[in-house]
N, C-alpha and C positions, 0 to 999 in steps of 0.2 A: 452405485451399490455400496452401502456402508457396512463395515464390519460391525458385528454385534458382540457385546461382552457376554457370551454364553457358550456352553458346550466346549469348555476347555480353551477358550480364547486366552491367549497369553500376550501381554503387551511388551514390546521391545523398544529400546531407545536407539533408533538407527543412528549411525555415524554420518552426519550431514556432509562431512568433508570427504567421505569415501566415494567409491565409484559405483555407478548403477550395475545391477546384476541382471544378465540376460540368461534365460533358461529356455532353450529350444534346440531341436535337431533338424529343423526345417531350414535348408541352406538359403532359400530365397527370402524367408522371413528374417533370418539372421542378417543377411546382407542389408535388408531394409532398416533394421534396427541399428546396425552399425553405422549406416549412413546418417540416420537421425541423430545418433550420439555425436558423430563427427560434426554435424551442423550446429550442435549445441555446445561444442567445445569440451565434450566429456569423453574419457576413455573407459569403456565398461569392462567388467569381467564377464566371461562367458562360461556357463556350466550346462551340462546336458540334463541334469536332474539334481534333486535334493533329496537325501534319504529321509525316512520317517523319523519322528521325534525320538523314538527310543528303539534300541535293538539294532541300530545300524552298524556296519563293519567299521573297524578303525581305519586310520590313514586318511585317504582322500575324502571318505565320507564325513569325517569330523570337520575337515576344511570346508566341505560343502555346507554343512550345517552352520558353521561360523559365518560364511558368506551370506547365507539366507538371513541370519538374524541381525547382521550388522550393516548390510547394504542400505543406503538411504532410499533406494527405489528398486523394486524387483519387477522385471518385465517377463512374464511367462507366456511363451508361445502356446497357441491353442493345441498344438500337437503334444505338448508336454504337461497338459493339465492333469492327466491321470497319474503321472509319475510324481507330482508334488502334492497330491491330495493328502498325504499323511504328514506333511511338514507342519511345524508349529505355526499357529495363527499369529499374524503381525500386520501392522499398518503398512501402507505404501506398496501393496501388491496390485499389479494390473495384468489382466489376461488380454493378450494381443493376438490378432489374426485378421483374416480377410472374410471369413464366412460366419459373421455374427448373426445372420438371419435364422440359423438353426437353433431351436430351443435348447439343444444339449449344451451349446456353448455357454448360455446363460446359467444353466444348471451347474456346469463345471466351475463357472466363476463363483457361484455361491459356495460350492464345496471346498474351494481352496481359500475362501475368505477374501476374494479380490475386491478392491474398492470400486473398480469400474471394469467393464469390458470394452475394449477399444478396437475399432475396425479401421484398418489401413486401406486406402490412403486418407480417408476422411479425417482421422484424428491426428494426422502427422503434425500439423501446426501446433496443436495443443500439446502434444507429447514433446516436441522440441522445446517449447517454453518450459515445461515441467523439468526436463532434464537440464536445461540451461540454468534454471534456478539452483539446482544442486551444484552445477559447475561453478557458479558464482558464490557458493556458500550461503545462499539466501536462507534465512531462518524465519523468524517471526516478522511479518510485514510491519512497516511503520504505522504508527497511529497518525492518521491524516485528518487535519482540522482546517476547515475553511472559515474565513471571516468576510462578511459582506455588510455594507452599510445600509441602514434603513432609509437614509436620505443622503444627499450630497453633503460632504463635510461632517459626517457622523463620527469620523475617526477610525474607520475600519483599517486603513493601511497602517496607522499608528499602532493599533492594537495588534495587528498581525506581526509587525516587526517586534513589538514588545514580547509577544508570546514566543517567537522564535529565539530572541535573545535570552529569554527566561529558560527555555528548554536547553539551550546550549550551556547556560550558566549551571544548570542542574546536572550537566555531564551527559546529556543525550546527544546522539548523532542527529544533527538537525539540518533540514533543508527548507529554505523559504522560497516560495514560488510566487511570482507576480503574475496574476491572471488578468490584470486590467491594462490593456495596451494604451489606454487614454489617461493613465494615472501619473505619468511622468517618470516612472521607474523607481522601484524600491531600493535599487542600489544608490540612488541619489539620497533617499531618506536615511540610508545607512552610511552616507559619506564615502561611497566607493564607486562613484560613476566612472572613474578612470582605471579601475582595477581590471587586470587582464582576465579574460575568460569568455566563454560563449554566452550569448544572449538568445532570446526567443527566435529572432529572425534566422539565426544559424541552425536552429532545430526545426524550422517550419516544414522541411521536407522529410522529416522522420516518418518511416513506415515500418510496420512490423515491430520487432523486438529491438529495444534500445538497451545496451549493456549498462547495468546499474553502476558498476565501478567506473566505467569510462565517463558516464554522465557526471558523476560526482567529481572526478578529477578535472573535468573540463570547465567547471563553473568557478566564478570568483569566490574566494574565501574571505568573508568579512566578519569580524567579531566572533570567531570560532564557529561559524556556520556557513554553509554553502548557499549561494543566492542565484536564482534564475530570474532575470529581470528583462526589461526591454531596453533597446538602445535609443538614441535620439535621432535616428534616421527616419525615412519615410515609413509610414505604417505598413506592416506586413501582415497579411491574414494568415493565421496559423490554423490549418484544417483540424477538425475534430480527431482525425486519425493520429495526427502528431501529438495532440494533447493527450490522447489515450496512451500512446506509447511512452511519452516522457513521464507522465504521472505514474504509470505502472512501474517504470524503472526506478523512479524516486522512492516508491513504497517498498520495493524489494531490498532497498538498502537497510531497512529497519530503522529504529529510532523514532523520529518525529518529522512529519512534513506539515508545514503551515502554508496555506494558499490564500492570497489576497484576491478576492473576487469582485468583479464589477456588479452594479445593481441590475443591469439588463441580463437576461438569460437567453443567449443564443445557443447554437449547436455546440460550440466549443466549451462554453460555460456549463452547459448541461452535461457534457462529457466529464468535466472536472467534478461537478457536484455528485455525479454517480459514483465516483471513486472515493469520496470522503466519508469518514466515519461520523463526523460531527460538523455542523455548520453553525457558527455564531453570528447572529444578526445584531449588529450594534445600533442601538436606538437611543438618541438623546431624549431626556425626559421632557418632551414638549408635545402638545396635542397634534400639531402639524407634522412633526416627525413620526408620531405613531400612525397617523393617517397614511403618510408616504410609505412607511415600513410595512403596512398591511398589504400593499400592492407587491412589494418586493417579496414578502413572505409567501404570497399566493403563487408567484412564479417559481421561486426557489423550492417551495415546499412540494411541488409536484415531482421533483427529482431527488432532493436531498432525503436521505434516510433518517436523519436526526437533526432537526432544526430547533435552536434554542436562542433565547434573547439575552443579550448583555446590555444593561441600561447604563447610559453615561450620564453622570450627574453634572451639575447639582439638580436635585429633585424638588420641585415646588410642592406645596401642600396639596394633598389629594392625588398626587401622581408619583407615588413611590414605585420602586422596581416591581413589586408584586402586582401593582395596579397596571403598569405598562404591559407586563407579561399577560395579565388577564384580558386586557383589551385586545391583544394580538392572538389570544388563545394558544399560546406557546409556552413551553417550560422556561423557567428563569435559570440562566446559567450564572448570573452574578451581576454585580454593580461595579463600575469603574468611576470613582469620584473624580471631580475636577482636580487636575494636578497643576499647582501653581508653578509657573516657570516651565511649562511643557516644552517651550521652544528649546531644542537642544543646542549645546555648544557644537561648533563645527566638528564633524566626525563622530559625535556622540549619538548612539542609536536610541530610539524610544525604549524605555524600560531599563536603561543603563543605571539609573539611580536606584540602588538596591532597596532603599527605604521609601521610595515613591509609590503612589497608588498603582501605577502600571506594573511595576515590578512585584508588588505584593499580590495583585490580582493574578499575574502570571504564575508566580510561585504556588499559590493556592490551587489554581486551576490544574497545573501539571501534577501536583501532589495527589489530587483526587483522580485525575484522568489516568495517570500511569500506574496507579496502585492496582487497578483492576484490569489493566490492558485496554481500557476504553473510558470514555468520558462519563463521569458520574455527576 
């Protein structure tokens, strides 16, 4: 249920660092909501009601109005819906109870401007996640970009690293995630294979919610960005549930997340693709590469919400970047020309040369993508 900007709707800017506000006189419901807040690591404020927008008495009434307007999240018990009906409209209000099958509950949700009507215990897991986001100070989610090769050796891992390095250079909070267990490890490509920190096998058992801050602090920091890579041990299968939990935590950090993806689309890769805002398909300007990329695009395109082509030069006559994108029937994200001396010095990451083609492509890409909060 979405708030509508009509009928006296007033927009407030809630304090994301504040405590959730609970409004109920139902002791059992209050116990449940306090338990969920404790599970999410948040300490809420509890009020019995909020006075109307105008004409309320002084003293505690004014404090109640301030709490209503500034709390990052307001949980209204279905027993208190009538008492908050006159409160100012705002975002982040949820009507909570156990008897949502009755039509009057949904009507009450509309009358108080609730975003959703939540029934316990069905909505407990969702509500804990929402409250935990507030406890972690989560604001705008990270812009998540995946990179996948149209054929073997297309340079997807190199471009993924260059994009991450470029985002960090631009001052963005950046995480680079290696989604290809057979790729040898992005930490090696960044010269940090011996850096201390967790790798994917350490997170394979993750279930449910992963704390975003804890994830960030546990990963190696290389070239001003955090890296989740693979180790050099025996291959460990990471289930889709773990992929979902880890990527969701990475996105809650804000900033930028870059994911290097394998060309095959299994359940884990599909889970990653579903969480990405944009996927870049790297295709060398060769007919055989275009043919191979069409198969990769067919598989990835069934899950990815936005799939675009990056053409890697040099381009022969008749096969320029628009032609490649046209053959694949995908939007063109840009061209990465061949970079002389692409082999890095030991410890030098791809895109480190500020005037090289990789760095220039990355800078232009992030300038467009971050300007509007999405890839353009």
